C-alpha positions in Angstrom: 84.3 -60.2 42.6 86.7 -57.4 42.8 89.5 -56.3 45.1 92.8 -54.8 45.2 96.5 -55.8 45.7 99.3 -53.3 46.8 103.1 -54.2 46.5 106.2 -52.5 46.6 108.7 -52.3 43.5 110.6 -55.4 42.9 113.3 -56.1 40.2 113.1 -59.5 38.7 114.7 -61.3 35.8 112.1 -60.1 33.1 111.1 -56.5 33.1 107.3 -57.7 33.3 105.3 -58.9 36.1 101.9 -60.6 36.2 99.7 -60.7 39.2 96.6 -62.4 39.8 94.4 -61.6 42.8 91.1 -62.6 43.4 89.2 -61.8 46.7 85.7 -62.7 47.7 83.8 -60.0 49.5 80.9 -61.2 51.6 77.5 -59.5 51.1 77.1 -56.0 53.0 74.5 -53.8 53.7 74.6 -50.4 51.5 76.1 -48.2 54.5 78.8 -50.6 55.2 79.4 -50.8 51.6 79.7 -47.1 51.5 82.1 -47.1 54.7 84.5 -49.7 53.3 84.7 -47.8 49.8 85.9 -44.7 51.8 88.2 -46.8 53.9 89.6 -48.2 50.7 90.0 -44.9 48.9 91.8 -43.7 51.9 94.3 -46.8 51.7 94.9 -46.4 48.1 95.8 -42.6 48.4 98.5 -43.3 51.1 99.8 -46.3 49.3 100.4 -44.0 46.2 101.8 -41.2 48.1 104.3 -43.9 49.8 105.4 -45.2 46.4 103.2 -48.8 46.3 102.2 -50.0 42.8 98.4 -51.0 43.1 97.0 -53.7 40.6 93.1 -54.2 40.6 91.8 -58.0 40.5 92.7 -58.5 36.7 95.8 -59.8 35.1 98.3 -57.0 34.4 101.1 -57.4 31.8 102.7 -54.3 31.8 106.3 -53.4 32.7 106.6 -51.7 35.9 107.8 -48.5 34.3 104.7 -48.0 32.3 102.9 -46.2 35.0 100.3 -44.0 32.4 99.1 -47.3 31.4 98.8 -48.8 34.5 96.9 -46.1 36.2 94.7 -45.9 33.4 93.5 -49.3 33.8 93.4 -49.0 37.3 91.0 -45.8 37.1 89.1 -47.7 34.5 88.5 -50.4 36.8 87.5 -48.4 39.7 85.3 -46.0 37.8 82.1 -48.2 38.4 82.5 -48.4 42.0 82.4 -44.5 43.0 81.8 -44.1 46.4 79.1 -41.1 45.9 77.0 -43.3 43.7 77.1 -46.2 46.1 75.9 -43.7 48.8 73.3 -42.0 46.9 72.0 -45.6 45.7 71.8 -46.6 49.3 70.0 -43.2 50.5 67.5 -43.7 47.9 66.7 -47.4 48.8 66.0 -46.5 52.2 63.8 -43.9 51.5 61.8 -45.9 49.2 61.5 -48.7 52.1 60.6 -45.9 54.3 57.8 -44.6 52.0 56.4 -48.2 51.4 56.3 -48.9 55.1 54.7 -45.5 55.8 51.8 -46.4 53.1 51.3 -50.1 54.5 50.8 -48.9 57.9 48.4 -46.2 56.8 46.2 -48.6 54.8 46.2 -50.8 57.7 45.0 -48.3 60.1 42.3 -46.9 57.8 41.1 -50.5 57.3 40.7 -50.9 60.9 38.7 -47.6 61.1 36.6 -48.4 58.3 36.0 -52.2 59.9 34.6 -50.6 63.2 32.9 -47.6 62.2 30.7 -49.4 59.4 28.7 -51.6 61.5 28.0 -48.7 64.0 26.7 -46.2 61.3 24.9 -49.3 60.0 23.2 -49.7 63.3 22.5 -45.8 64.0 20.7 -45.5 60.4 19.0 -48.7 59.3 17.8 -49.1 55.9 14.1 -48.4 55.3 12.1 -51.6 55.2 9.0 -51.3 52.9 5.7 -52.6 54.5 4.1 -55.2 52.8 0.3 -54.7 52.5 -1.5 -56.9 54.8 -5.4 -57.3 55.0 -5.7 -60.7 56.6 -3.9 -63.0 58.8 -4.6 -66.3 60.4 -5.0 -65.9 64.2 -4.9 -69.7 65.2 -7.2 -72.5 65.8 -10.5 -71.5 67.6 -9.7 -74.2 70.4 -6.2 -72.5 71.0 -7.9 -69.5 72.9 -10.3 -70.1 75.8 -13.0 -67.6 76.4 -12.4 -64.3 78.5 -8.6 -64.4 77.4 -6.7 -62.7 74.6 -3.5 -63.0 72.8 -0.9 -61.3 70.5 -1.0 -61.9 67.0 1.2 -60.5 64.3 -0.7 -58.2 61.6 1.8 -57.2 59.1 4.5 -55.3 60.9 2.5 -54.6 63.8 0.9 -56.4 66.5 -2.8 -57.0 67.1 -4.6 -58.0 70.1 -7.2 -61.3 69.6 -9.9 -61.5 72.4 -12.2 -64.3 72.7 -14.9 -62.6 74.9 -17.3 -65.7 75.1 -17.7 -69.0 73.3 -19.2 -67.4 70.2 -17.8 -63.9 70.4 -14.5 -62.7 69.2 -12.7 -59.1 69.1 -9.8 -57.9 67.6 -7.8 -54.5 68.0 -4.8 -53.1 67.2 -2.3 -53.7 69.9 -0.4 -50.5 69.6 -1.3 -47.8 72.2 -2.6 -44.5 70.8 -0.6 -42.5 72.9 3.1 -43.6 72.9 2.8 -46.6 70.7 3.3 -49.2 73.7 2.0 -52.7 72.9 -1.5 -53.2 75.2 -3.0 -56.5 76.6 -6.1 -57.9 77.7 -6.9 -57.9 81.5 -9.4 -60.8 82.2 -10.2 -59.6 85.7 -11.5 -56.2 84.6 -12.5 -57.5 81.0 -10.6 -54.3 79.7 -7.4 -53.8 77.4 -4.8 -52.1 79.4 -1.7 -50.2 78.3 1.4 -51.2 80.9 3.3 -47.6 79.9 0.9 -45.1 81.3 -2.0 -47.1 82.8 -4.2 -46.2 79.9 -7.6 -48.8 79.6 -9.9 -49.3 76.8 -13.1 -51.0 76.7 -14.1 -53.9 74.7 -15.2 -51.6 71.8 -11.9 -50.0 71.7 -12.8 -46.7 73.3 -10.7 -44.8 75.9 -11.8 -45.5 79.4 -8.9 -43.8 81.2 -5.6 -42.5 81.2 -3.7 -40.4 78.5 -4.6 -42.3 75.2 -6.0 -39.4 73.0 -8.0 -41.9 70.5 -9.4 -45.4 70.3 -7.8 -48.4 69.0 -8.5 -49.4 65.6 -10.8 -52.4 65.5 -10.5 -55.4 63.2 -12.9 -58.2 61.8 -13.0 -61.6 62.9 -14.1 -64.5 60.8 -14.1 -68.2 61.7 -13.6 -70.6 58.8 -13.0 -74.1 59.3 -12.0 -74.1 62.8 -9.5 -71.0 62.1 -9.8 -67.7 63.3 -9.3 -65.2 60.7 -8.7 -61.3 61.4 -8.9 -58.6 58.5 -9.3 -55.2 58.2 -12.4 -53.5 58.1 -13.8 -52.2 54.6 
């Protein structure tokens, strides 16, 4: 707590005078403190010019004619409350707060951009997946496929076409068209393998019958074991 009290000289029975002044100041912001400090200096300078005696918030037991000692104590008391120091501290504090706020806002913007761009980059540049070497797959049970019908079976990472031509004859080919790598299918009406992309057709040996495919389909071997159909690569 600090404060100041101003009074005019007054004669009393004794040549000494004690004054106890206590003032409680509310908490103020740095800018308001600087303004109040300047106003206080102006008031003190006006009071001194008019002959007022100024005592700080301490007990001063000095004769009123001891002006040198009184001014020394007042100056010593007011030295820590220099207005220029308060102004510099308030400016430094405001600058530090603005710098911290700028860093926080910049970090938030960068984090938002990274969270948005990372999934897009991962989608445009997917990781390379090493294909496992598959030589034989299970094509299902014999009774699941009727004669003169076919179905697509997964052969590793690529599709395969399994065709039951008759009760005892089975065929299997790669279901990837040799033109633009579309997936082919079996047509029961024509007994041919057809590519829906550019109307290419293959016969039941995998040879090109019509359309733009440049090469025949890769043929697989089909074996029946314990009621299961097994598709394997040819040696």
